[in-house]
C-alpha positions in Angstrom: 0.0 0.0 0.0 1.5 3.4 -1.0 1.8 6.3 1.5 1.8 9.1 -1.0 -1.0 11.6 -0.9 -3.2 11.2 -4.0 -3.4 14.1 -6.4 -6.9 15.6 -6.5 -8.6 15.2 -9.9 -11.1 18.0 -9.0 -10.1 21.7 -9.5 -9.7 23.6 -6.2 -12.5 26.1 -7.2 -15.0 23.3 -7.7 -13.9 21.5 -4.6 -14.5 24.5 -2.4 -18.1 24.9 -3.6 -18.9 21.2 -3.8 -21.6 21.3 -1.0 -23.3 24.3 -2.5 -23.3 22.4 -5.9 -24.9 19.4 -4.1 -27.6 21.7 -2.7 -28.4 22.9 -6.3 -28.5 19.3 -7.6 -30.9 18.4 -4.7 -33.2 21.3 -5.5 -33.6 20.1 -9.1 -34.0 16.5 -8.0 -36.6 17.7 -5.4 -39.0 19.2 -7.8 -38.7 16.3 -10.3 -39.7 13.8 -7.6 -42.0 16.2 -5.7 -44.2 16.5 -8.8 -45.6 13.0 -8.6 -46.1 13.0 -4.8 -47.9 16.4 -5.1 -50.1 15.0 -7.9 -51.3 12.1 -5.6 -53.4 14.4 -3.4 -54.7 16.4 -6.4 -56.2 13.3 -8.1 -59.6 13.8 -6.6 -59.7 17.6 -7.3 -58.7 17.1 -11.0 -61.3 14.5 -11.4 -64.0 16.8 -10.1 -66.1 18.5 -12.8 -65.2 22.1 -14.0 -64.8 24.7 -12.7 -63.2 23.1 -9.6 -61.3 20.5 -11.7 -61.1 19.1 -15.2 -63.7 16.4 -14.8 -61.1 13.8 -15.7 -62.2 10.2 -15.7 -60.3 7.6 -13.7 -58.6 6.3 -16.9 -57.6 9.9 -17.8 -56.1 10.3 -14.3 -54.2 7.1 -14.7 -52.8 8.5 -18.0 -51.9 11.8 -16.4 -49.7 9.8 -14.0 -48.4 7.3 -16.5 -47.6 9.8 -19.2 -44.9 11.0 -16.9 -43.6 7.7 -15.7 -43.5 6.0 -19.1 -41.7 8.8 -20.9 -39.3 9.3 -18.0 -38.5 5.5 -17.8 -38.2 5.2 -21.6 -35.7 8.1 -22.0 -33.6 7.6 -18.9 -30.8 5.7 -20.5 -30.6 7.9 -23.6 -30.7 11.1 -21.6 -27.7 9.8 -19.6 -25.7 9.1 -22.8 -26.6 12.5 -24.3 -25.3 14.1 -21.1 -22.1 12.2 -21.4 -21.7 13.4 -25.0 -22.8 17.1 -24.9 -21.9 17.9 -21.3 -23.8 17.3 -18.1 -24.4 21.0 -17.3 -25.9 21.7 -20.7 -28.2 18.7 -20.4 -29.1 19.6 -16.8 -30.0 23.2 -17.7 -32.0 22.1 -20.8 -33.8 19.4 -18.8 -34.9 21.6 -15.9 -36.0 24.4 -18.4 -38.2 21.9 -20.3 -39.6 20.6 -17.0 -40.5 24.2 -16.0 -42.2 25.0 -19.3 -44.1 21.7 -19.1 -45.2 22.6 -15.6 -46.5 26.0 -16.6 -48.4 24.5 -19.5 -49.9 21.7 -17.3 -51.1 24.3 -14.8 -53.1 26.0 -17.5 -54.5 22.8 -19.1 -58.0 23.2 -20.4 -58.8 19.5 -20.7 -57.6 16.1 -19.5 -56.0 15.5 -22.9 -53.9 18.6 -22.6 -52.9 17.7 -19.1 -51.7 14.3 -20.2 -49.7 15.8 -23.1 -48.0 18.4 -20.9 -47.2 15.8 -18.2 -45.3 14.0 -21.0 -43.4 17.2 -21.7 -42.5 17.5 -18.0 -41.2 13.9 -18.1 -39.1 14.7 -21.1 -37.3 17.3 -19.0 -37.1 15.2 -15.9 -35.5 12.3 -17.8 -32.5 14.6 -18.5 -32.3 16.0 -15.0 -32.2 12.7 -12.9 -29.1 11.1 -14.5 -27.3 14.4 -14.9 -27.5 15.3 -11.2 -25.8 12.0 -10.1 -23.2 12.3 -12.9 -22.3 15.9 -11.8 -22.2 14.8 -8.2 -19.7 12.0 -9.0 -17.5 14.6 -10.8 -17.4 17.3 -8.0 -16.7 15.0 -5.0 -13.6 12.9 -4.3 -14.0 9.2 -3.9 -13.9 9.2 -0.1 -16.8 11.8 0.1 -19.0 10.3 -2.6 -20.9 7.8 -0.3 -21.9 10.7 2.0 -22.9 12.9 -0.9 -24.9 10.1 -2.6 -26.6 9.5 0.8 -27.7 13.1 1.0 -28.7 13.1 -2.6 -30.9 10.0 -2.1 -32.3 11.7 1.1 -33.8 14.3 -1.2 -36.2 11.6 -2.6 -37.4 10.8 0.9 -37.9 14.6 1.6 -39.9 15.0 -1.5 -42.1 12.1 -0.7 -42.7 13.6 2.8 -43.4 17.2 1.8 -45.1 16.6 -1.6 -48.6 15.6 -0.3 -48.6 18.3 2.4 -47.5 21.0 -0.1 -50.1 19.8 -2.6 -52.8 19.8 0.0 -52.0 23.3 1.2 -52.0 24.6 -2.3 -55.4 23.0 -3.1 -56.9 24.4 0.0 -56.1 28.0 -1.1 -55.6 28.0 -4.9 -56.9 26.3 -8.1 -55.9 22.7 -9.0 -53.2 24.0 -11.5 -51.2 25.4 -8.6 -49.7 22.0 -7.9 -47.9 22.3 -11.2 -47.3 26.1 -11.3 -45.4 25.9 -8.0 -42.5 24.3 -10.0 -42.0 27.4 -12.1 -40.4 29.8 -9.6 -38.3 26.9 -8.2 -37.1 26.1 -11.7 -36.1 29.8 -12.3 -34.0 29.8 -9.0 -32.5 26.4 -9.9 -31.5 27.6 -13.4 -29.8 30.7 -12.0 -27.9 28.7 -9.3 -26.8 26.1 -11.9 -25.4 28.7 -14.3 -23.4 30.2 -11.4 -22.2 27.2 -9.5 -22.3 23.9 -11.5 -19.3 23.0 -13.6 -19.6 21.2 -16.9 -18.2 17.7 -17.5 -18.5 15.0 -20.1 -17.4 11.4 -20.7 -14.3 11.3 -22.9 -15.5 8.1 -24.5 -19.3 8.2 -24.4 -21.5 5.2 -25.5 -23.5 5.2 -28.7 -27.1 6.2 -28.7 -29.8 3.6 -29.3 -32.8 5.5 -30.8 -34.5 2.4 -32.2 -34.4 0.7 -28.8 -35.8 3.8 -27.1 -38.7 4.0 -29.6 -39.5 0.3 -29.3 -39.5 0.3 -25.5 -41.7 3.4 -25.2 -44.2 2.3 -27.9 -44.4 -1.2 -26.4 -45.0 0.1 -22.9 -47.6 2.7 -24.0 -49.6 0.1 -26.0 -49.5 -2.4 -23.1 -50.6 0.2 -20.6 -53.2 1.7 -22.9 -54.8 -1.8 -23.4 -54.9 -2.5 -19.7 -56.4 0.9 -18.8 -58.9 0.6 -21.7 -60.0 -2.8 -20.3 -60.6 -1.3 -16.9 -62.6 1.6 -18.5 -64.8 -0.8 -20.4 -64.9 -3.4 -17.6 -64.3 -5.9 -20.3 -60.8 -7.3 -20.9 -62.2 -9.6 -23.7 -63.0 -6.6 -25.9 -61.2 -7.0 -29.3 -59.7 -3.5 -29.1 -58.3 -4.3 -25.6 -56.9 -7.7 -26.6 -55.4 -6.3 -29.8 -53.7 -3.4 -28.0 -52.3 -5.5 -25.2 -51.1 -8.1 -27.7 -49.5 -5.4 -29.9 -47.7 -4.0 -26.8 -46.3 -7.5 -25.9 -45.2 -8.1 -29.5 -43.3 -4.7 -29.6 -41.7 -5.3 -26.2 -40.6 -8.8 -27.4 -39.1 -7.1 -30.5 -37.3 -4.6 -28.2 -35.7 -7.5 -26.3 -34.6 -9.3 -29.5 -33.2 -6.0 -30.9 -31.3 -5.2 -27.7 -29.9 -8.7 -27.5 -28.4 -8.4 -31.0 -27.3 -4.7 -30.8 -23.7 -3.9 -30.1 -24.7 -0.7 -28.2 -28.0 -1.6 -26.4 -30.0 0.7 -24.1 -30.8 -2.3 -22.1 -28.1 -5.0 -21.9 -30.2 -8.1 -21.8 -27.2 -10.2 -20.7 -27.4 -8.7 -17.3 -30.6 -10.7 -16.6 -28.7 -14.0 -16.9 -27.6 -13.3 -13.4 -30.5 -14.7 -11.3 -29.6 -12.5 -8.3 -29.7 -9.4 -10.4 -33.0 -10.4 -12.0 -34.6 -11.2 -8.6 -33.6 -7.9 -7.2 -35.0 -6.0 -10.2 -38.2 -8.0 -9.9 -38.5 -7.1 -6.3 -38.1 -3.4 -7.0 -40.6 -3.5 -9.9 -43.2 -5.5 -7.9 -43.0 -3.4 -4.7 -43.6 -0.2 -6.8 -46.3 -2.0 -8.7 -48.2 -2.7 -5.5 -47.5 0.6 -3.7 -48.3 3.0 -6.6 -51.6 1.2 -7.1 -52.4 1.6 -3.4 -51.5 5.3 -3.4 -53.9 5.7 -6.3 -56.9 4.2 -4.5 -56.1 5.5 -1.0 -56.5 9.1 -2.1 -60.1 8.4 -3.2 -60.7 6.5 0.0 -59.5 9.4 2.3 -61.0 12.2 0.3 -64.1 10.8 -1.5 -65.3 8.3 1.1 -63.9 9.7 4.4 -64.4 13.4 3.4 -60.9 14.6 4.2 -59.6 17.8 2.6 -56.5 17.5 0.3 -54.3 19.0 3.0 -55.5 16.5 5.6 -55.2 13.7 3.1 -51.6 14.7 2.5 -50.9 14.8 6.2 -52.3 11.3 6.6 -49.5 10.0 4.3 -46.8 11.4 6.5 -46.2 8.2 8.5 -45.3 6.4 5.2 -42.7 9.0 4.3 -41.5 9.2 7.9 -40.9 5.5 8.2 -38.9 5.5 5.0 -36.7 8.3 6.3 -36.2 6.6 9.6 -35.5 3.1 8.4 -33.9 3.5 5.0 -30.5 4.7 6.4 -30.5 1.9 9.0 -31.6 -0.9 6.8 -28.0 -1.8 6.0 -27.6 -2.8 9.7 -30.5 -5.2 9.4 -28.9 -6.6 6.2 -25.5 -7.1 8.0 -27.3 -9.0 10.8 -29.8 -11.1 8.8 -28.7 -10.9 5.2 -30.3 -9.6 2.0 -32.7 -12.6 1.5 -34.4 -12.5 4.9 -34.5 -8.7 5.1 -36.1 -8.2 1.7 -38.5 -11.2 1.9 -39.8 -10.0 5.3 -40.2 -6.5 3.9 -42.3 -7.8 1.0 -44.4 -9.9 3.4 -45.0 -6.8 5.5 -46.1 -4.9 2.4 -48.4 -7.7 1.5 -49.9 -7.7 5.0 -50.5 -3.9 5.0 -52.2 -4.2 1.6 -54.4 -7.0 2.8 -55.4 -4.8 5.7 -56.9 -2.3 3.3 -59.3 -5.1 2.4 -60.8 -4.7 5.9 -61.3 -0.9 5.8 -64.8 0.6 5.6 -66.3 4.1 5.9 -65.8 4.4 9.7 -62.6 2.5 10.3 -60.5 4.3 13.0 -58.1 6.6 11.2 -55.3 5.7 13.5 -55.3 2.2 12.0 -54.7 3.7 8.5 -51.8 5.6 10.0 -50.3 2.4 11.5 -50.7 0.7 8.1 -49.0 3.6 6.3 -46.1 3.5 8.8 -45.6 -0.2 8.4 -45.8 0.1 4.7 -43.0 2.7 4.7 -40.9 0.5 7.0 -41.4 -2.5 4.7 -40.4 -0.5 1.7 -37.3 0.9 3.3 -36.1 -2.7 4.0 -36.7 -3.7 0.4 -35.2 -0.7 -1.5 -31.8 -0.6 0.4 -30.9 -4.3 0.2 -32.1 -4.7 -3.4 -30.1 -1.6 -4.5 -27.0 -3.0 -2.9 -27.6 -6.4 -4.5 -28.0 -4.8 -8.0 -24.9 -2.7 -7.7 -22.8 -5.7 -6.5 -24.2 -8.2 -9.0 -22.6 -6.4 -12.0 -18.9 -5.4 -12.6 -17.9 -2.1 -11.0 -17.6 -0.3 -14.4 -21.3 -1.1 -15.0 -22.5 0.8 -11.9 -24.0 3.6 -13.9 -26.0 1.2 -16.1 -27.2 -0.7 -13.0 -28.4 2.4 -11.3 -30.3 3.6 -14.4 -31.8 0.2 -14.9 -33.0 0.1 -11.3 -34.7 3.5 -11.7 -36.2 2.4 -15.0 -37.7 -0.8 -13.5 -39.0 1.2 -10.5 -40.8 3.6 -12.9 -42.2 0.9 -15.2 -43.3 -1.2 -12.2 -45.2 1.9 -10.8 -46.8 2.7 -14.2 -48.0 -0.9 -14.6 -49.2 -0.9 -11.0 -51.4 2.2 -11.6 -52.6 0.7 -14.9 -53.4 -2.8 -13.7 -54.6 -2.1 -10.2 -56.4 1.1 -11.4 -58.2 -1.1 -14.0 -59.1 -3.6 -11.3 -60.5 -0.8 -9.2 -62.5 0.6 -12.2 -63.9 -2.8 -13.2 -64.9 -3.7 -9.7 -66.5 -0.2 -9.1 -68.5 -0.3 -12.3 -69.7 -3.8 -11.4 -70.8 -2.6 -8.0 -72.6 0.6 -9.0 -74.1 -0.3 -12.3 -77.4 -1.6 -10.9 -77.8 1.5 -8.8 -77.5 3.9 -11.8 -81.0 3.1 -13.1 -82.3 6.3 -11.3 -80.2 8.4 -13.7 -81.1 9.5 -17.2 -79.9 7.0 -19.8 -77.3 9.4 -21.2 -75.5 9.9 -17.9 -75.3 6.2 -16.7 -72.2 5.3 -18.6 -70.2 8.3 -17.5 -71.4 8.0 -13.9 -70.0 4.4 -13.7 -66.4 5.6 -14.6 -65.4 6.3 -11.0 -66.7 7.3 -7.6 -65.9 11.0 -8.4 -67.9 10.8 -11.6 -70.9 9.3 -9.7 -70.7 11.9 -6.9 -70.2 14.8 -9.4 -73.4 13.8 -11.3 -75.3 13.1 -8.1 -74.5 16.6 -6.8 -75.9 18.2 -9.9 -79.2 16.2 -9.6 -79.9 17.6 -6.1 -82.2 15.5 -3.7 -82.6 12.7 -6.3 -78.8 12.4 -6.6 -78.3 12.0 -2.8 -79.7 8.5 -3.2 -76.5 7.6 -5.0 -74.0 8.7 -2.4 -74.4 5.6 -0.1 -74.3 3.1 -3.0 -71.2 4.9 -4.5 -69.3 4.6 -1.2 -70.3 0.9 -0.9 -69.3 0.2 -4.5 -65.9 1.9 -4.0 -65.2 0.1 -0.8 -65.9 -3.2 -2.4 -63.6 -2.2 -5.4 -60.9 -1.1 -3.0 -61.0 -4.4 -1.1 -60.7 -6.4 -4.4 -57.8 -4.2 -5.5 -56.0 -4.5 -2.2 -56.1 -8.3 -2.4 -54.6 -8.1 -5.9 -51.8 -5.8 -4.6 -51.2 -8.2 -1.7 -50.9 -11.1 -4.1 -48.3 -9.2 -6.2 -46.2 -8.4 -3.1 -46.3 -12.1 -2.1 -45.1 -13.1 -5.5 -42.2 -10.7 -5.0 -41.5 -12.3 -1.6 -41.4 -15.7 -3.2 -38.9 -14.5 -5.9 -36.5 -12.9 -3.3 -36.8 -16.0 -1.0 -35.7 -18.3 -3.9 -33.0 -16.2 -5.6 -31.5 -13.5 -3.4 -28.3 -14.3 -1.6 -28.5 -15.0 2.2 -26.2 -13.8 4.8 -22.6 -14.4 3.7 -20.4 -16.7 5.7 -17.6 -15.2 7.8 -14.9 -16.4 5.3 -16.8 -15.0 2.3 -17.2 -11.6 4.1 -13.5 -11.6 4.9 -12.7 -12.3 1.2 -14.9 -9.4 0.2 -13.2 -7.0 2.6 -9.8 -8.1 1.3 -10.9 -7.5 -2.3 -12.2 -4.1 -1.3 -8.8 -3.2 0.3 -6.9 -4.4 -2.8 -9.1 -2.4 -5.1 -8.5 0.8 -2.9 -4.7 0.2 -3.1 
C-alpha cells in the first residue's frame, strides 16, 4: 500500500463549492420527484367536474400519472448518454428548463387530454435531470466523500415524498388545481440561476453510442400495453377485441425490443445482465413493490377524500407516516442486512407490504383513522427494508464499471413497475367499481349512466348536480368503491407475495464469515 497523498482530480475552485453544488442538484431533484407526490393528493380535485377541476375520468387520471412515468423511464438511458456526449451541465440546464415549461403548460390545461400531453413534456425534461444530477455529483466529490454525498442526494427523494402531499394539500386548500404544477416554475427559475453560477460542466471522454431504435420500441411497447390495460378497466371488459389487440401489440413490440437489444452492439438495455438470477430477482422485487405501492397510493386518495371526506391537505398529512418510516428506516436498513442478510430482510419487507395491503381489504367508511396511520407507517418501514438491500444487490451483481447502467436500470424498473401498478390495479378498481354501482344507476337519465360508472368521483359529481334525487347515489357509491378497494387491495397483496417468493428463492442469504473476509480483502486491494 502506498503512502503518497493522492493528487486531487477536481479543480480547487470546484472542490470549495462542492456542497453548494450538491444543494443545487438536490433542488432540481426535489422538484422532479416532488411533482408525482404532489399530484397524488390532487387526483380527486382534478377528477371533479369544472370549474373546480377538469372532470377527468379515472382512466384519464391514470394516463396523467403514467404519461410522466413512461416517458421518464423510456428516455432515462438515452438522456444519460446524451449528457455524457454534450456535457452534463448543458443537459441539466435544458432538462430543468423543459420541465419548468411543461409545468407552466400543465397548470393552464383546459382539458384532461392537454394535461396528459403536458405531463409527458415534464417527463421529457425530468428524464434529462435525474441522471445528470448524479453524474455531476460524481465529478465534484472525491471518492472518499462520494458515499456521504450520494446518501444526502438520495435523502432528497425521501424529503420530496414527505413534503409533496402536504404542499399539494395546502395549495389546493387555497388555490386552483393547477397550482400543484405552477409551484414548480419559480423553483425552476431559481435552480437555473444557481446552476449557471455554480455547477461545472463535465462529459465522458468516450461516451457510449445512442440507441434510438431501442428507445422508440420500448416506449411504444409500454404505451400500447398500458393503454390496453387501462382501456380494459374503463370498459370493464378485458375480452373486448380492441383491448386484446392493443395489449397483444404491446407485448409483441416489447418482445421485438428485447430481441433487438440482444443483437445490438450498443443496447440501451443489456439483456445479458438478466442471466444473473440474483440481479433479475432484485430487479423483480423493485418493480413489484412499486407495482403494489403505486396502485395503493392511487386508490387510497379516493378513500380518504371521497369516502372519508378529508380535505386535500388533511389527506396529504395522513400519508406522513409512510414517508417518515422510509426516512427513519432506510439509512438503518444496512444494519439489518448485516445482521440477517439480503434474502431475509427483503423477503420479510415484502411480506409486511403484502400484510398492509391486505389490511386495506378490511377498511370501511368508519374504520378508526389511527389504524390507517399504522398501516402507512408499516408500509413505509417495509419499503425501506426492500429498497436498500435490493439496491446493494443490484450494484454488487454487476462489474464495478457497469455501476451507472445498473443504477439507471434500477430506476427504470421502478418507474415501469409503478406505471404498470397504476394501470393494472387502477383497472381492477375501475372494473370492480362499475360492477358494484351499475345496478344503482338506473335512477339516472340513460345518457348519464355510462359516465357515472367511470369512478366514484364521476358518480358523486353527477349526483351533486341532480340535487335531492342524486343524494340517493352517495351511499351506494361509497359501498361500491369500498368493495372495489377491497378487491384491488387483495390483488396488490398477491403481487407483493409473488415478490417475496422470488426474493426468498433467488436473493443471496447472509454471507459466511470467510466470504465476508474475502470481500473485505478484495475491497482493500481495489483501494490500493
